[in-house]
N, C-alpha and C positions, 0 to 999 in steps of 0.2 A: 343790801336788796339786790344787787344786779343778780348774784350769786343765786339766788331763788327764783328769779325771773328766770336764770338762764335753764336752770334746772326743771321747771314747769314746762321752758319751751321743750326739751331736751324728751321730754317724756310723753308730751304730746303725739298720740295716733291719728293718722288721717280720720278714722272712726269716730275721735272723740268730738262734741259737738262745735266748740269753739275752731279747731283746725279745719274742720271740713266746712264751716260757714264760710272761712276767709280762702278756701280754695275754691267753693265753691262761686267767687265774685271772678274768676278766669275763665273765661270762653272755653280755652283748651281742656282744662281739666272737667270741665262739665261737658264737653262734647265727648272724653275721652271716653268719661267714670258711663255716660248714658249710653253711649255705641257698646261697649263691656258688656254693659246689664242688659238689653236689648237684645245682642246679637244682630245687627245689624247698620247698617251706615244711615246718619240722618244729617238733617240741616236742622239746626235750631233755629226759631225766629224770634225765639223771647227764653227770657231765664232771668231768677232771681231766688235769693235766700233770703228765708224768712215771711216768704209769699203768704199773708193774712186773709183767710175766709170769714167771714160770720151767717149767721144766719138769722133769721129774723128773730126767733127768741131769744138769740144773745148766745149759744154755742157756738164759739171758735176755733177755727186750729190755724196753726202758724206749719207751714211746710218747710222741712229745712232748705232744699232747692225744689223750684219747681223748673221745670220745661216744660216748652210748647216747639214741637216739629214745624215745621212748613208745610207737612203734610195735616197738619193741625190736630197729633197726637200730643195729650198731656198726661205730663210726667211727674211724678210726686217722690221723690226720692228721701230716706228719714235715715240716718245716723244714728244708730241705738245699741247703748252699750250694755244696756240692761234689756235682757230678754221678758222681761213686764210690761214694758213699754210697747215692745213687739208685736202685740198678740191681733190675730187674726179682727177683733173687734173695731181696735183702734183703726185697722185698717180700712174696715169698713167704713166707720167713719170719715176717714178722710177719703173714698171713693163716692160717697152718696155727698161728702161738701161741696169736693169739686164738679160732682155731675151736676150740682145744682146751680153751680157759679155758671157753669160755661152753657146750660140749655137754654134755649128760647121758648116763650106762649106759643103753641102750636106745633112746634118740631114735631117730626115724627119719629117714631121709636128707632126705627133703619138710621135715623139720620143723626143720632149721638155720635160723636167723636169717642174715641179710644182714650180709654185713660189705663194709666200702670201707676200704682202705688208697687213699692218697693220701699221694704225696709232692711238696710245693711245693719249686722250684727258682729260680734267679734265673731259668734259661731259657725253663721251661714248667712245668706241670702232668702 
């Protein structure tokens, strides 16, 4: 039993969802990966793994890693092994769901916060 468990752990890569979720609980990892992806230093005000959003008709998303910076940038990082799950339309759904959850009635378009939806895949970002 332990050998099987050890083998599974040895085969995990950071891009594998179970491992990515564990790594995403550590602020140092979240800060380092986010800064590496967006190419600048950030101050994190909030982060969580498996952050869920649901719209009124009932469609929901679960973000692998959600990060909000001190300057109010919202970042959703998805770790995907399947190139089919990292589609532009899925990114569009994540973007619109996040936009809808962070905007307020009467908010001017110019006041919309920046949102980054990032899919990490085995082949490319």
